[in-house]
N, C-alpha and C positions, 0 to 999 in steps of 0.2 A: 528538730523537725525538718523534713525535706519539702522544699517548695519548687514546683515545676517552673522552669524558666522558658518563656516563649521564644526568647532570642536564639537559643540553641536550636530549637526546632525550625525556626525560620532559616538559619544558616544552613542546616542540613538539607532542607527542602530545596534551597536554591542550587545546591551542588549536585543534584541528581539528574539534571537535564543533560543527557549524553548525546543526543542526536543533533541538537541545535545549540551550539555555544553562543552566548550572548556577547555582542560587542559593546562598545561604550555608549552607543545610541540606543541600546535595548533591542536592536534588530539582530537576527542571526547573521554571522559573518560568512559562513560557508554552509549552504544548505545541503550540498551533496557530499558531505564528509561524515564518515562513521567514526565515532569516538568509542573507545573501550578503556577498561581499567587494567592496570598491572600492579601486582602486589610488590611493595618495596622490600618485603622480607624475603620472599622465595622466588619472585620474578614470574609468577604464573599470570598469564593473560586471561581475562574473563570479560563477559559482556553483561551489563546490567546486574551487578551484584553489590551487596553491601559488605560482605565478608569474603575473604579468599576461600575457595573450596578446598584448598590443600592444607594451609596452615592456620586457617580461621583468623588471619590478621585483618585489621580494619584500616591499616595505613595503605590506601590505594591511590595511585596517581593516574590521571587521565592522559591518554595518548591518542593520536590520530592514526587510523588505519589507512594503508595504501589502497585498499578496496579490492584486492585480488584474493580469490579463494578457489576451493575445490568442492564440488557437490559430494557429500558423503551419503546422503539418503534423500530420495524424492518420492513423493506419493501424490496421487491425483485425487482431489476431493470433488464430489458432486453435490454436496448439500449446502444450503443457504446461499446459493448463487445460481443465476440463470444458466451459466455455462460452467464447464469443468475448469478447475484451476489447480495448480500444483502448489505444494508446500514442501520446501526443501530444507535440509540441514546443511549449512555451508561451513566448512572449516576454513577460516581465514588464514592468510599467510603468516600472521602474527601469532597464531596458535590457539585462538578462541573459536568457539562454534556459535553460530547465530542461526535462528530460524528466519526464513524469508521466502520470497517468491522469485522464480526465474522466468523472465519474459520468453514468449514463444509458445509453441504447442506443448501442452502439459505432458503428452506422451513422449515427446522428444528429449526430455531431460533425464539423464542417467547418472548413476554414481560414477565419479571420476572425471566428469566434465569440468573444465576450467571456466570460471565466471569472473566478472568484475562488477563492482557496484555501479548501478545506474542511478538510483534515487535512494537517499538515506532513509526516507520514510514515505511509505505509500499513504496517500491522503485518506483512503477508505479504511484500510486495515491497520495502519500504523506500524508496519513491518518493512524492513529493507527490501528493495527490488534489485535483482541482478540480471545481467544478460550474459549469454554465452560468449566466450572470448574467441573461440574458433570452432569450426565444425569438426566434430570427431570423425575419425576414420573407423567405420563399422562395416566390415565386409559381410557379416552374416546376419544382420538384422533387417 
């Protein structure tokens, strides 16, 4: 007969904190770092996954992102907030895609803009916050 072991569930629950790694004192060691997983079998980078989306492997190692990426898609939302805000899909330099917010005017964020991580976790929405690296050259907009 199979008996559920609570210790296995507790070990798994402790290893899923990706944005705030815990130091020896129980405090986060680097609050502005974004951590992601990489599959040890096929090398695919992913964000907040339990299994690799390519090979379905569960042997994932945690790595630290450099924090630079490119906006792949951005949209402006007007609901549930007093002002408009943007939601963007950011392709990070390591190869994974994350949903986050880019600081600045929502209408000024476009696909192809380069961004860097500003805050690993927004206190209100719990998603990463990015800022534009440089002003894009747009002659016709």
